[in-house]
C-alpha positions as CSV (number, residue, x, y, z in Angstrom):
1,M,134.4,27.7,3.7
2,N,131.3,26.2,2.0
3,T,129.1,29.3,2.0
4,Y,128.6,30.7,-1.5
5,L,128.3,34.3,-0.3
6,K,127.0,36.0,2.8
7,L,124.7,38.9,2.5
8,E,127.3,41.4,3.8
9,D,129.8,40.1,1.3
10,I,127.8,41.0,-1.8
11,R,129.1,44.0,-3.8
12,A,127.1,43.7,-7.1
13,V,123.7,42.5,-8.3
14,H,123.0,41.3,-11.8
15,M,119.3,41.9,-12.6
16,E,117.2,40.5,-15.3
17,H,114.3,42.8,-15.1
18,T,112.0,41.3,-17.7
19,S,111.6,38.4,-20.2
20,K,110.2,40.8,-22.8
21,C,112.2,41.8,-25.8
22,N,111.5,43.3,-29.2
23,L,114.1,41.1,-31.0
24,L,114.4,37.5,-31.9
25,C,118.2,36.8,-32.0
26,P,118.7,33.2,-33.1
27,Q,121.2,32.2,-30.3
28,C,119.2,33.8,-27.5
29,A,117.6,31.5,-24.9
30,R,114.2,33.2,-25.6
31,V,114.1,32.1,-29.2
32,R,113.4,28.6,-30.7
33,E,113.1,28.2,-34.5
34,G,112.3,31.9,-35.1
35,Q,109.6,32.1,-32.4
36,V,109.5,33.1,-28.7
37,T,110.3,29.9,-26.8
38,P,107.0,28.2,-25.9
39,G,106.4,28.2,-22.2
40,L,108.5,31.3,-21.5
41,P,106.6,33.5,-19.0
42,L,106.4,37.0,-20.3
43,T,106.6,39.2,-17.2
44,E,108.7,41.8,-15.4
45,L,109.7,43.0,-12.0
46,T,108.0,46.0,-10.4
47,L,109.0,48.8,-8.1
48,K,107.5,46.9,-5.2
49,D,109.9,44.1,-5.9
50,Y,112.9,46.5,-6.0
51,K,111.9,48.1,-2.7
52,K,111.7,44.7,-1.0
53,I,115.1,43.5,-2.4
54,F,117.1,46.7,-2.2
55,T,116.8,47.7,1.5
56,P,118.7,50.8,2.5
57,E,121.4,48.8,4.2
58,F,121.9,46.5,1.3
59,S,121.9,49.2,-1.3
60,K,124.6,51.2,0.4
61,Q,127.0,48.2,0.3
62,L,126.7,47.7,-3.4
63,D,129.2,49.0,-5.9
64,R,127.0,48.3,-8.8
65,V,123.7,47.0,-10.1
66,Y,123.6,46.0,-13.8
67,W,120.8,44.8,-16.1
68,C,121.7,42.2,-18.6
69,G,119.1,39.8,-19.9
70,S,119.3,36.1,-20.6
71,Y,115.7,36.4,-22.1
72,G,114.7,40.0,-22.1
73,D,115.8,43.6,-22.6
74,S,115.0,46.0,-19.9
75,I,114.0,48.8,-22.4
76,A,111.0,46.5,-23.5
77,S,109.5,46.8,-20.0
78,G,107.1,49.4,-18.9
79,T,108.2,49.3,-15.3
80,W,112.0,49.4,-15.7
81,M,112.6,53.2,-15.9
82,E,110.9,53.9,-12.6
83,C,112.8,51.1,-10.9
84,A,116.1,52.5,-12.3
85,F,115.2,56.0,-11.2
86,W,114.4,54.8,-7.6
87,L,117.6,52.7,-7.5
88,R,119.7,55.6,-8.5
89,Y,118.9,57.3,-5.2
90,S,118.9,54.2,-3.0
91,G,122.6,54.3,-2.2
92,V,123.9,52.0,-5.0
93,K,127.2,53.5,-6.3
94,S,126.7,52.8,-10.0
95,M,124.4,51.2,-12.6
96,Q,124.9,49.7,-16.0
97,L,122.4,48.7,-18.7
98,Y,123.0,46.1,-21.5
99,T,120.6,46.7,-24.3
100,N,120.0,46.3,-28.1
101,G,119.0,49.9,-28.1
102,S,116.3,49.3,-30.8
103,A,113.3,50.5,-28.8
104,R,111.9,53.7,-27.4
105,K,112.2,57.2,-28.8
106,P,115.2,59.6,-28.5
107,D,113.4,61.6,-25.8
108,W,113.2,58.5,-23.6
109,W,117.0,58.0,-24.0
110,K,117.6,61.7,-23.1
111,K,115.7,61.1,-19.8
112,L,117.7,58.0,-19.2
113,A,120.9,60.1,-19.4
114,L,119.6,62.1,-16.5
115,V,119.2,59.0,-14.4
116,F,122.5,57.4,-15.5
117,D,124.4,60.6,-14.7
118,R,127.5,59.4,-12.7
119,P,130.9,58.6,-14.1
120,K,130.5,54.8,-13.7
121,D,126.9,54.8,-14.9
122,Y,126.9,53.3,-18.4
123,V,124.7,52.0,-21.2
124,Y,126.3,49.1,-23.2
125,F,124.7,49.1,-26.6
126,S,124.8,45.6,-28.3
127,I,125.3,46.5,-32.0
128,D,126.7,43.7,-34.1
129,G,127.6,45.4,-37.3
130,L,126.4,48.3,-39.4
131,A,123.1,49.2,-41.3
132,D,123.4,46.3,-43.7
133,T,124.5,43.6,-41.1
134,N,123.4,44.3,-37.5
135,H,119.9,42.9,-38.2
136,L,121.2,39.6,-39.5
137,Y,121.8,38.5,-36.0
138,R,119.8,41.1,-34.1
139,V,116.6,40.0,-35.9
140,N,113.9,42.8,-36.0
141,S,116.4,45.5,-35.0
142,N,116.5,48.8,-36.8
143,F,120.0,50.3,-37.1
144,D,118.7,53.9,-37.8
145,I,116.6,53.8,-34.6
146,I,119.6,52.5,-32.6
147,M,121.9,55.2,-33.9
148,K,119.3,58.0,-33.1
149,N,118.7,56.5,-29.6
150,A,122.4,56.2,-28.8
151,K,123.2,59.7,-30.1
152,A,120.3,61.1,-27.9
153,F,121.7,59.4,-24.9
154,I,125.3,60.4,-25.5
155,D,124.5,64.0,-26.4
156,A,122.5,64.3,-23.2
157,G,125.6,63.4,-21.2
158,G,125.3,59.7,-20.9
159,N,128.3,57.3,-21.0
160,A,127.9,54.7,-23.7
161,R,129.9,51.6,-24.9
162,W,129.4,49.8,-28.1
163,D,129.5,45.9,-27.7
164,Y,130.1,44.1,-31.0
165,L,129.7,40.4,-31.5
166,V,131.9,39.2,-34.4
167,F,130.4,36.8,-37.0
168,D,131.6,36.0,-40.5
169,H,129.1,38.5,-41.9
170,N,130.3,41.5,-39.9
171,A,134.0,40.9,-39.2
172,H,135.0,43.2,-42.1
173,Q,133.2,46.1,-40.5
174,V,134.8,46.2,-37.1
175,E,137.2,49.1,-38.0
176,E,134.5,51.1,-39.7
177,A,132.3,50.6,-36.6
178,K,135.1,51.8,-34.4
179,E,135.4,55.0,-36.4
180,L,131.6,55.6,-36.2
181,A,131.6,54.9,-32.5
182,K,134.4,57.3,-31.9
183,E,132.7,60.0,-34.0
184,M,129.4,59.6,-32.1
185,G,131.1,59.8,-28.7
186,F,131.0,56.3,-27.4
187,K,133.6,55.9,-24.7
188,A,134.7,52.4,-25.8
189,M,134.0,49.4,-28.0
190,V,134.2,45.8,-26.8
191,I,134.7,43.2,-29.5
192,K,133.4,39.8,-28.6
193,N,133.5,36.2,-29.9
194,T,130.1,34.6,-29.2
195,S,130.2,31.4,-27.2
196,R,126.9,30.1,-28.6
197,F,128.1,28.0,-31.5
198,V,128.7,25.4,-28.8
199,S,125.5,24.4,-26.9
200,N,123.6,21.4,-25.5
201,K,123.8,19.4,-28.8
202,E,127.5,19.9,-29.1
203,F,128.1,19.0,-25.4
204,K,126.2,15.7,-26.0
205,N,127.9,14.9,-29.3
206,N,131.4,16.2,-28.3
207,D,131.5,18.0,-31.6
208,S,131.4,21.7,-32.6
209,R,129.6,23.6,-35.4
210,D,130.2,26.6,-37.6
211,N,126.8,27.7,-38.8
212,E,123.3,28.4,-37.5
213,A,120.1,29.0,-39.5
214,V,118.1,32.2,-38.8
215,I,114.3,31.3,-39.2
216,D,111.6,33.7,-40.3
217,Q,109.1,34.2,-37.5
218,R,106.1,34.4,-40.0
219,T,106.9,31.7,-42.5
220,G,109.1,29.3,-40.5
221,K,111.5,29.2,-43.4
222,K,115.3,29.8,-43.2
223,M,116.2,33.4,-44.1
224,H,119.9,33.1,-43.9
225,E,122.7,31.6,-41.8
226,I,125.1,33.1,-39.4
227,S,128.6,31.7,-39.3
228,D,131.4,31.5,-36.9
229,V,134.7,33.3,-37.6
230,G,137.9,32.5,-35.7
231,N,136.0,31.6,-32.6
232,K,138.4,31.0,-29.6
233,N,135.6,29.4,-27.7
234,K,135.0,26.7,-30.3
235,S,138.7,26.0,-30.4
236,K,138.9,25.6,-26.7
237,F,135.9,23.2,-26.8
238,E,137.7,21.0,-29.3
239,Y,140.8,21.2,-27.1
240,V,138.8,20.0,-24.1
241,I,137.3,17.0,-26.1
242,D,140.8,16.0,-27.2
243,K,142.3,16.3,-23.7
244,Y,139.5,14.7,-21.7
245,G,137.8,12.4,-24.2
246,S,134.3,13.7,-23.7
247,W,132.5,16.8,-22.4
248,K,131.0,14.8,-19.5
249,E,134.4,13.7,-18.3
250,Y,135.7,17.2,-18.4
251,V,132.8,18.6,-16.3
252,D,133.2,15.8,-13.8
253,V,136.8,16.4,-13.1
254,T,137.4,20.1,-13.7
255,K,138.1,22.4,-10.8
256,I,135.7,25.3,-10.3
257,N,136.8,28.9,-10.0
258,C,133.5,30.7,-9.7
259,K,133.3,34.0,-11.4
260,Y,130.4,35.5,-9.6
261,Q,131.6,34.3,-6.2
262,N,135.0,35.9,-6.9
263,D,133.3,39.2,-7.9
264,K,130.9,39.0,-4.9
265,T,127.9,39.1,-7.3
266,V,124.5,37.5,-7.3
267,Y,121.9,37.2,-10.0
268,I,118.1,37.9,-9.8
269,D,115.9,36.7,-12.6
270,F,112.7,38.2,-14.0
271,Q,110.6,36.0,-11.7
272,G,112.4,37.4,-8.7
273,K,114.4,34.3,-8.0
274,L,117.9,34.6,-6.5
275,W,120.6,32.5,-8.2
276,P,124.4,32.4,-7.8
277,C,124.8,33.5,-11.5
278,C,122.9,34.0,-14.7
279,W,124.2,30.8,-16.2
280,V,122.8,28.6,-13.5
281,G,119.5,30.5,-13.3
282,T,118.6,30.8,-17.0
283,P,117.3,27.3,-17.7
284,D,114.6,27.8,-14.9
285,A,112.3,29.5,-17.5
286,W,112.6,26.9,-20.2
287,S,109.6,24.8,-21.2
288,P,110.0,21.3,-19.6
289,E,108.6,19.6,-22.7
290,L,110.8,21.3,-25.2
291,Y,113.9,20.9,-23.1
292,R,113.3,17.5,-21.6
293,D,116.7,16.3,-22.9
294,N,118.7,19.4,-21.9
295,I,121.1,18.5,-19.1
296,Q,121.0,22.0,-17.6
297,K,117.2,21.9,-17.4
298,T,117.2,18.4,-16.0
299,Q,119.7,19.2,-13.3
300,L,117.8,22.4,-12.3
301,N,114.5,20.4,-12.2
302,A,116.1,17.9,-9.8
303,L,117.5,20.8,-7.7
304,E,114.1,22.4,-7.3
305,A,112.5,19.0,-6.6
306,R,115.0,18.5,-3.8
307,Y,114.6,21.8,-2.2
308,K,111.0,22.7,-3.3
309,K,110.3,25.1,-6.1
310,G,110.5,28.6,-5.0
311,F,113.1,28.1,-2.2
312,N,115.0,31.0,-3.7
313,S,112.1,33.4,-4.4
314,L,112.7,36.9,-3.2
315,K,109.0,37.5,-3.4
316,E,108.6,35.0,-0.6
317,F,111.8,35.2,1.4
318,S,114.5,37.8,2.2
319,M,117.8,37.6,0.5
320,A,119.5,36.8,3.8
321,E,117.1,33.9,4.3
322,I,117.8,32.5,0.9
323,L,121.6,32.8,1.3
324,E,121.3,30.9,4.6
325,H,119.4,28.1,2.8
326,G,121.3,24.8,2.7
327,W,122.0,25.0,-1.0
328,F,123.6,28.4,-0.9
329,S,125.2,28.0,2.5
330,E,126.7,24.5,1.9
331,S,125.6,22.2,-1.0
332,L,126.5,24.4,-4.0
333,V,130.1,24.9,-3.1
334,K,130.5,21.3,-2.0
335,S,129.1,20.1,-5.4
336,W,132.0,21.6,-7.2
337,S,134.2,18.8,-5.9
338,N,131.7,16.1,-7.0
339,K,130.7,14.4,-10.3
340,Q,127.5,15.1,-12.0
341,S,126.1,11.7,-11.1
342,D,126.6,12.2,-7.3
343,T,123.7,12.8,-5.0
344,N,124.8,16.4,-4.6
345,G,126.1,16.5,-8.2
346,K,128.1,19.2,-9.9
347,L,126.0,21.3,-12.2
348,Q,127.1,21.1,-15.9
349,T,126.7,24.9,-16.0
350,C,129.4,25.3,-13.2
351,G,131.8,23.1,-15.1
352,R,131.1,24.7,-18.5
353,T,131.3,28.3,-17.3
354,C,133.9,28.3,-14.5
355,G,136.0,25.2,-15.2
356,T,139.7,25.5,-15.7
357,D,140.1,24.7,-19.4
358,Y,137.0,26.2,-21.1
359,E,135.8,29.8,-21.3
360,F,132.1,29.8,-22.1
361,S,131.6,33.5,-21.3
362,S,132.0,36.4,-23.7
363,N,132.2,38.9,-20.8
364,L,134.7,41.6,-20.9
365,E,136.9,39.8,-18.3
366,S,137.1,36.7,-20.5
367,S,139.6,35.8,-23.2
368,N,136.8,35.9,-25.7
369,S,136.6,39.7,-25.6
370,E,138.8,42.8,-26.1
371,K,138.1,46.4,-25.2
372,V,139.2,49.4,-27.2
373,V,139.0,52.9,-25.6
374,L,137.7,55.5,-28.0
375,N,137.0,58.6,-26.1
376,K,138.1,59.6,-22.5
């Protein structure tokens, strides 16, 4: 079967509600040299969009809707809470929010606990260290504010998980963070290895790196560096280069086992565009000038040129219409058996993220993460 997913098959929707965020994390797609990426549209979805997308019939078939931003954090949006409140009573069985937690006041988080009030409703707080380290990667975050917000949410009955990206500068604090999380009432902690020390430059050069500079937004000067520590992802990248000779060769020949298709999930970006997954859709917002040499952006530009930009806009078409479009209904799945240079070429993103020998994702289901249960 060549169809990516039929409407009636979908069981989960990954939403990126907004491109707005209060932080400037150096390995985020929204940040370039300490600044918000030039050309990034700063916008958000509205309740009108949600009501168009989540029809009563569609909502009732969904096991979950989750918000996890490639560019933004939902809590930075002025429209997100009303959308989440509406969705709570739409028929969707559960909701999850991924967030840095470093915005809003405790009262806002108490109200959120009244919306996320079912056993499978969760907030996943991305906190990469303690008071002296979290801000080294989560630039502009405030640890004290995060702790107050998380405590307000948990004490009001909300289910919370602590997600911890491990770097060289915070690896020694994992156990202390576990104890704090348990004491505060977090249900679990997920410890992750970031995949982002391998990116476009490394794919081109067939070489990996260990460090990344963190640039001051105001001065443009380096503040400090973040460093890799025991990264399984980087080791797998080096293994792929040794085995296949080059990254391009690996992508061309690797078989695809699509994560989102297996999970019956689709992704909707902050512009209201439907994509098979967040990894494929993310480059759509990148500035064409800054990312002229980025293979992901180049391939996506070619895709949109072939099918006309906006072919996957949920503001213009229904989800059923988009899923019946030739790309979703046939070409995408067929491309997984092709090379990148073919007319219907394989996307590098598909090979990178869902190929057989390389695990780009740091999702819970990947080998780059482990979960520790703290409180039942």
